[in-house]
BANU-944489 format. One line per 8 residues: number of its first residue (from 1); their letters; for each residue x, y, z of C-alpha. Coordinates in nm, 4 decimals, padded with zeros to 6 digits, m for minus. Example, Ala and Ser with C-alpha at 12.3 -4.5 7.8 and 13.67 -1.06 7.14 Angstrom:
! residues 2
1> as> 01.2300,m00.4500,00.7800 ~ 01.3670,m00.1060,00.7140
! end
This chain:
! residues 276
1> xxxxxxxx> 21.1033,10.6797,08.9787 ~ 20.9308,10.3603,08.9410 ~ 20.5669,10.3915,09.0352 ~ 20.4631,10.1933,09.3417 ~ 20.1714,10.1539,09.5823 ~ 20.4112,10.2531,09.8613 ~ 20.4730,10.5923,09.7038 ~ 20.0794,10.6403,09.7105
9> xxxxxxxx> 20.0289,10.5232,10.0647 ~ 20.3415,10.6085,10.2468 ~ 20.5006,10.9036,10.1085 ~ 20.6927,10.9610,10.4368 ~ 20.9214,10.6731,10.3322 ~ 21.0716,10.8685,10.0293 ~ 21.3101,11.1483,10.0995 ~ 21.1891,11.4596,09.8885
17> xxxxxxxx> 21.3857,11.5238,09.5805 ~ 21.4374,11.8921,09.6982 ~ 21.6291,11.7397,09.9772 ~ 21.8246,11.4581,09.8114 ~ 21.9442,11.6745,09.5223 ~ 22.0764,11.9695,09.7152 ~ 21.8535,12.2026,09.5184 ~ 21.9076,12.5836,09.5664
25> xxxxxxxx> 21.5774,12.6775,09.7339 ~ 21.5779,13.0479,09.6453 ~ 21.6600,12.9795,09.2848 ~ 21.3646,12.7381,09.2561 ~ 21.1504,12.9845,09.4541 ~ 21.1970,13.2211,09.1713 ~ 21.1614,12.9774,08.8887 ~ 20.9526,12.6936,09.0004
33> xxxxxxxx> 20.7405,12.7812,09.2845 ~ 20.4801,12.5144,09.2358 ~ 20.7360,12.2571,09.2744 ~ 20.8434,12.4210,09.6013 ~ 20.4699,12.3789,09.7311 ~ 20.4538,12.0198,09.6166 ~ 20.7767,11.9499,09.7913 ~ 20.6568,12.1037,10.1043
41> xxxxxxxx> 20.3272,11.9155,10.0806 ~ 20.5288,11.5965,10.0640 ~ 20.7442,11.7094,10.3512 ~ 20.4178,11.7404,10.5573 ~ 20.3947,11.3683,10.5708 ~ 20.7104,11.3283,10.7745 ~ 20.7718,11.3388,11.1542 ~ 20.8519,11.6686,11.3209
49> xxxxxxxx> 21.2198,11.5699,11.3568 ~ 21.2635,11.4923,11.0028 ~ 21.0652,11.8112,10.8902 ~ 21.2902,12.0259,11.1222 ~ 21.6030,11.9043,10.9475 ~ 21.4406,11.9363,10.6021 ~ 21.3288,12.2962,10.6576 ~ 21.6702,12.4063,10.8130
57> xxxxxxxx> 21.8363,12.2741,10.5077 ~ 21.6058,12.4819,10.2911 ~ 21.6788,12.8048,10.4976 ~ 21.3844,12.8395,10.7016 ~ 21.4593,13.0340,11.0410 ~ 21.1679,12.8791,11.2381 ~ 20.9202,12.6083,11.2034 ~ 20.6133,12.5631,11.4118
65> xxxxxxxx> 20.4100,12.2222,11.4335 ~ 20.0373,12.1670,11.4824 ~ 19.8981,11.8071,11.5737 ~ 19.5542,11.7954,11.7203 ~ 19.3598,11.4725,11.7001 ~ 19.5289,11.3558,11.3920 ~ 19.4969,11.6967,11.2019 ~ 19.8539,11.8135,11.1226
73> xxxxxxxx> 20.0383,12.1129,10.9725 ~ 20.3520,12.3036,10.9913 ~ 20.4474,12.6762,10.9411 ~ 20.7959,12.7550,10.8185 ~ 20.9348,13.1029,10.8268 ~ 21.2175,13.2624,10.6360 ~ 21.3500,13.6329,10.6469 ~ 21.1086,13.7427,10.3769
81> xxxxxxxx> 20.8239,13.4956,10.3687 ~ 20.6306,13.2086,10.5458 ~ 20.4707,12.9026,10.4122 ~ 20.1890,12.6906,10.6062 ~ 20.1641,12.3316,10.4830 ~ 19.8928,12.1048,10.5677 ~ 19.9352,11.7244,10.5782 ~ 19.7168,11.5121,10.3445
89> xxxxxxxx> 19.5390,11.1840,10.4226 ~ 19.7743,10.9261,10.5630 ~ 19.6089,10.5769,10.5770 ~ 19.8514,10.4457,10.8176 ~ 20.0201,10.6515,11.0708 ~ 20.3755,10.6176,11.1826 ~ 20.3521,10.3180,11.4204 ~ 20.6097,10.4600,11.6735
97> xxxxxxxx> 20.4229,10.7824,11.6960 ~ 20.0696,10.6671,11.7313 ~ 20.1115,10.3245,11.9060 ~ 20.3782,10.4013,12.1654 ~ 20.1441,10.2852,12.4446 ~ 20.1465,09.9331,12.2911 ~ 20.3593,09.6270,12.3966 ~ 20.6517,09.5552,12.2095
105> xxxxxxxx> 20.4840,09.2499,12.0418 ~ 20.1785,09.4566,11.9310 ~ 20.3779,09.7172,11.7640 ~ 20.5911,09.4406,11.5919 ~ 20.2656,09.2936,11.4532 ~ 20.1551,09.6279,11.3327 ~ 20.4962,09.6940,11.1596 ~ 20.4814,09.3589,10.9942
113> xxxxxxxx> 20.1282,09.3793,10.8720 ~ 20.1295,09.7398,10.7290 ~ 20.4072,09.6525,10.5166 ~ 20.1705,09.4285,10.3060 ~ 19.9930,09.6353,10.0433 ~ 19.6114,09.6630,10.0810 ~ 19.5825,09.3801,10.3350 ~ 19.2619,09.3645,10.5522
121> xxxxxxxx> 19.4483,09.3947,10.8685 ~ 19.5719,09.7381,10.7666 ~ 19.2205,09.8604,10.7330 ~ 19.1816,09.8063,11.1036 ~ 19.4704,10.0890,11.1590 ~ 19.3025,10.3505,10.9284 ~ 19.3436,10.6672,11.1169 ~ 19.1608,10.9970,11.1871
129> xxxxxxxx> 19.2194,11.1227,10.8127 ~ 19.0220,10.8445,10.6607 ~ 18.7353,10.9049,10.9049 ~ 18.7469,11.2732,10.8144 ~ 18.7375,11.2082,10.4411 ~ 18.4142,11.0001,10.4981 ~ 18.2290,11.2757,10.6734 ~ 18.1031,11.4071,10.3369
137> xxxxxxxx> 17.7844,11.5791,10.4407 ~ 17.8107,11.9458,10.4173 ~ 17.8123,12.2165,10.7077 ~ 17.7582,12.5982,10.7259 ~ 18.0977,12.7691,10.6979 ~ 18.1665,13.0472,10.9589 ~ 17.8201,13.2021,10.9303 ~ 17.8923,13.3155,10.5745
145> xxxxxxxx> 17.5490,13.3246,10.3945 ~ 17.5124,13.0388,10.1269 ~ 17.8559,12.8933,10.1901 ~ 17.8902,12.5315,10.3207 ~ 18.1849,12.2862,10.3178 ~ 18.2593,11.9206,10.3623 ~ 18.2020,11.8414,10.7434 ~ 18.5170,11.6165,10.7744
153> xxxxxxxx> 18.7432,11.8744,10.6155 ~ 18.6072,12.1560,10.8298 ~ 18.6263,11.9659,11.1460 ~ 19.0105,11.8917,11.0820 ~ 19.0601,12.2588,11.0056 ~ 18.8866,12.3643,11.3157 ~ 19.1080,12.1557,11.5365 ~ 19.4271,12.3695,11.4401
161> xxxxxxxx> 19.3065,12.7119,11.3204 ~ 19.1666,12.9226,11.5986 ~ 19.3939,12.8230,11.8873 ~ 19.7187,12.7114,11.7225 ~ 19.7917,12.8343,11.3580 ~ 19.6207,13.1806,11.3767 ~ 19.7858,13.2924,11.6886 ~ 20.1517,13.1873,11.5474
169> xxxxxxxx> 20.0723,13.3735,11.2287 ~ 19.9923,13.6855,11.4318 ~ 20.2864,13.6617,11.6405 ~ 20.5662,13.5422,11.4153 ~ 20.4777,13.6620,11.0516 ~ 20.4240,14.0224,11.0909 ~ 20.4977,14.2014,10.7584 ~ 20.5783,13.8786,10.5796
177> xxxxxxxx> 20.3647,13.7315,10.2983 ~ 20.2187,13.3852,10.3778 ~ 20.1562,13.1097,10.1340 ~ 19.9570,12.7942,10.2106 ~ 19.9690,12.4554,10.0507 ~ 19.8683,12.1072,10.0896 ~ 19.7977,11.7777,09.9127 ~ 19.4684,11.5708,09.9195
185> xxxxxxxx> 19.3016,11.6224,10.2513 ~ 19.5709,11.8912,10.3261 ~ 19.4780,12.0632,10.0048 ~ 19.1203,12.0732,10.1294 ~ 19.2415,12.2277,10.4598 ~ 19.4641,12.4842,10.2899 ~ 19.1485,12.5995,10.0769 ~ 18.9538,12.6356,10.3939
193> xxxxxxxx> 19.2455,12.8226,10.5453 ~ 19.2355,13.0476,10.2448 ~ 18.8488,13.1156,10.3263 ~ 18.9678,13.2369,10.6660 ~ 19.2913,13.4495,10.5992 ~ 19.4282,13.6750,10.3229 ~ 19.7164,13.4600,10.2383 ~ 19.9313,13.5549,09.9331
201> xxxxxxxx> 19.8259,13.2355,09.7552 ~ 19.6803,12.8924,09.8085 ~ 19.8345,12.6171,09.5960 ~ 19.6797,12.2561,09.6369 ~ 19.7689,11.9244,09.4912 ~ 19.5134,11.6402,09.4402 ~ 19.2491,11.8319,09.6318 ~ 18.8925,11.6926,09.6504
209> xxxxxxxx> 18.5852,11.9095,09.6097 ~ 18.5533,12.1186,09.9248 ~ 18.2128,12.2768,09.9300 ~ 17.9420,12.5028,09.7894 ~ 17.9982,12.8777,09.6921 ~ 18.3356,12.8905,09.8315 ~ 18.4118,13.2187,09.6357 ~ 18.1822,13.4106,09.8686
217> xxxxxxxx> 18.4143,13.3511,10.1421 ~ 18.7523,13.3347,09.9912 ~ 19.0069,13.5667,10.1395 ~ 19.3308,13.4530,09.9958 ~ 19.4575,13.6527,09.6788 ~ 19.4541,13.3526,09.4581 ~ 19.3956,12.9839,09.4568 ~ 19.5763,12.7388,09.2044
225> xxxxxxxx> 19.4658,12.3685,09.2056 ~ 19.6891,12.1068,09.0496 ~ 19.5490,11.7785,08.9204 ~ 19.7888,11.5063,08.8168 ~ 19.6773,11.2840,08.5226 ~ 19.3717,11.0885,08.6175 ~ 19.4011,11.1614,09.0089 ~ 19.0668,11.0051,09.1373
233> xxxxxxxx> 19.0566,11.2066,09.4594 ~ 18.9874,11.5298,09.2543 ~ 18.6580,11.3823,09.1671 ~ 18.5358,11.3416,09.5144 ~ 18.2830,11.3730,09.6698 ~ 18.0939,11.2524,09.3407 ~ 17.9228,11.5122,09.1107 ~ 17.5749,11.3943,09.2143
241> xxxxxxxx> 17.6507,11.5793,09.5400 ~ 17.5686,11.8944,09.3627 ~ 17.6731,12.1300,09.6455 ~ 18.0298,12.0184,09.6140 ~ 18.2296,12.2220,09.3663 ~ 18.6016,12.2937,09.3068 ~ 18.7340,12.6258,09.3612 ~ 19.0480,12.8191,09.2112
249> xxxxxxxx> 19.2430,12.8006,08.8817 ~ 19.2654,12.4443,08.7462 ~ 19.6214,12.3392,08.6072 ~ 19.6517,11.9855,08.4751 ~ 19.9913,11.8109,08.4750 ~ 20.1044,11.4667,08.3728 ~ 20.4176,11.2689,08.3259 ~ 20.6524,11.3203,08.0369
257> xxxxxxxx> 20.4652,11.0759,07.8154 ~ 20.1490,11.2286,07.9029 ~ 20.0074,10.8919,08.0352 ~ 19.7563,10.8716,08.3135 ~ 19.6965,10.6171,08.5771 ~ 19.4005,10.5940,08.8114 ~ 19.5963,10.4418,09.0928 ~ 19.9097,10.6329,09.1117
265> xxxxxxxx> 19.8366,10.9752,08.9814 ~ 19.7214,11.0803,09.3445 ~ 20.0595,11.0359,09.4921 ~ 20.2299,11.3689,09.6056 ~ 20.5476,11.2134,09.5019 ~ 20.4475,11.1933,09.1252 ~ 20.2868,11.5453,09.1667 ~ 20.6241,11.6756,09.2611
273> xxxx> 20.8301,11.4644,09.0198 ~ 20.6098,11.5912,08.7180 ~ 20.6252,11.9532,08.8315 ~ 20.9943,11.9390,08.8454
! end
């Protein structure tokens, strides 16, 4: 796939390869599970109606959606497992979803301007995700001594966890192992979820640094953190904020030629492509 800004900024405009290519989900689950998780992290950027279609095609029996104040995730359940997927930073929301209260002409202007890459007008439309990323001061985590996390990531996680995700896990996944995944901000939220629940595994892509002494609170059985090429988001917040550390087993990936690209390497589309 030719690399583009659109793939970085608007992953919801690209149908995931796992859907386009009629992949055997269960076979890939046994042989390339990381690619499955990257695909679901990509799918998290789509609207609910699309996610429903995608997950039905992948054999899920039920899918539950969570969306509070811009924080989003979905939980898909199969006969023998469940996967919780958090959505990452999406610089510009789906206009028809967020701006349905506006006039036709206002919506038209938005649709025109957001198609222009990196234009000043689009900065006015930056959503909740960007604001969360910028709240980089740390906060205590769930009264666990010495553990603190990025305030914005924690706030996004708190919107969904206690009143939405946790009750569904308790009601609908009894006896099933649960995996959790996410890209970018979604990866940070997946890690925080792993600090609160004994998931089978946490698998993240392009995850920024989440906090301090995470290992003291971590409850999931494992955490694998994928970094594609020279992904700049994995270097944030910067090291001089010494209380921010990475957690989990690091796995580096790159394209077939081993090339890195500071601009494109963060795209979940290229994570998934390289893992496949």
